Structure formats: structure tokens, C-alpha cells
C-alpha positions in Angstrom: -45.5 -32.9 -29.8 -44.9 -29.2 -28.8 -46.2 -26.7 -31.2 -43.7 -24.4 -33.2 -43.2 -21.0 -31.6 -45.0 -19.4 -34.9 -47.7 -21.7 -34.3 -48.0 -20.7 -30.7 -48.2 -17.2 -31.5 -50.7 -17.6 -34.2 -53.0 -19.6 -31.4 -52.4 -16.9 -29.0 -53.7 -13.8 -31.5 -56.4 -15.9 -32.6 -57.5 -16.3 -28.9 -57.4 -12.5 -27.6 -59.0 -11.1 -30.9 -61.6 -14.1 -31.0 -62.1 -15.2 -27.9 -61.4 -19.0 -28.9 -59.9 -21.8 -27.7 -57.7 -24.5 -29.3 -58.8 -28.3 -29.0 -56.5 -31.1 -27.4 -55.9 -33.1 -30.7 -53.2 -34.6 -32.2 -52.2 -31.5 -34.1 -53.7 -27.9 -32.5 -56.8 -26.6 -34.8 -58.9 -23.4 -34.0 -62.1 -24.2 -32.9 -64.8 -22.8 -34.9 -68.3 -23.7 -33.2 -69.7 -26.6 -31.4 -72.6 -28.7 -31.7 -74.1 -32.0 -29.8 -73.6 -35.4 -30.2 -76.5 -37.9 -29.1 -75.1 -41.5 -28.1 -77.5 -44.2 -28.0 -76.7 -47.9 -26.2 -78.5 -50.8 -26.3 -77.6 -51.2 -22.4 -77.6 -49.1 -19.1 -74.2 -50.3 -18.4 -73.0 -49.6 -21.5 -69.2 -47.1 -21.0 -69.4 -44.3 -23.7 -66.6 -43.0 -25.2 -66.0 -40.0 -27.8 -62.3 -39.7 -29.1 -61.0 -42.3 -26.6 -62.1 -40.5 -23.6 -64.4 -42.0 -21.1 -67.9 -39.8 -21.5 -70.1 -41.2 -19.1 -72.4 -44.7 -18.9 -75.9 -45.2 -19.9 -78.0 -45.9 -22.5 -78.5 -42.4 -24.0 -76.6 -39.3 -23.3 -76.4 -35.9 -24.9 -73.2 -34.1 -25.1 -73.4 -30.5 -25.7 -70.7 -28.1 -26.8 -68.5 -30.2 -28.9 -65.9 -28.8 -31.1 -67.2 -29.0 -34.7 -65.3 -31.6 -37.1 -64.5 -35.4 -36.7 -65.2 -37.5 -33.9 -65.1 -41.0 -33.4 -67.5 -42.8 -30.7 -67.5 -46.2 -29.4 -69.0 -48.3 -26.1 -67.9 -50.6 -24.0 -70.4 -53.5 -22.4 -69.2 -56.0 -20.2 -65.7 -55.6 -21.2 -66.6 -55.6 -24.9 -65.5 -53.0 -27.2 -67.6 -51.8 -30.3 -66.6 -51.0 -33.6 -66.0 -47.6 -33.7 -68.3 -45.1 -35.3 -67.2 -42.2 -37.2 -69.1 -38.9 -37.7 -68.6 -35.5 -38.7 -70.4 -32.7 -36.3 -71.6 -29.2 -37.9 -71.6 -26.2 -36.2 -74.9 -25.8 -34.0 -76.2 -29.1 -35.2 -76.5 -32.5 -33.5 -75.1 -35.8 -34.5 -76.8 -39.0 -33.7 -75.3 -42.5 -33.1 -76.5 -45.4 -32.2 -75.3 -48.8 -31.3 
């Protein structure tokens, strides 16, 4: 859904003042920092997904500069999707998830 004009103005003021940007989520939120997520899968053929988006393939992947906050990770191996794992990423920290 499009942002209300007042919200757009607040986002633009934040961007000009602090050099931030807006995350593409269901609702706009201001990014207040970044962290890393390490995904470990049982197979090199695993397709890795973060928040429903494909991020790569392999047994281990480090995702850098991920916005802080809640995230959802799942993998797909041979067409079978794993249950998702939820995690909360903290600024300048690394979160790990294994399947």
C-alpha cells in the first residue's frame, strides 16, 4: 500500500538528516542499523530464503548488511520447503540459524 503523504515527508526528512533509507517491508520502517545472518543447511543444493526472498544456494551463507529487526528464514531442498525459523537481528551482531 502506498504511504500517506505525511509519512513520505517524514521518511524524506529522515533520509536527508541522517543518511538512512527505508526497508521494503509490509509497512515502512526506518533502518537503525545492520547485522549479519549466517544460514547453515544440510545440503549444498539447498536454496536459501530470507523474508521470502531467494538469497542463494549452498550449505553455508553469510548475509551481510541486513537491517536490524525480525526476519524469517527457510530453505528448500529437492522441492521440499522447511518450516521457517524466526530470528531477531541486533545492530552490529551476527545471528545464526541452522536447519
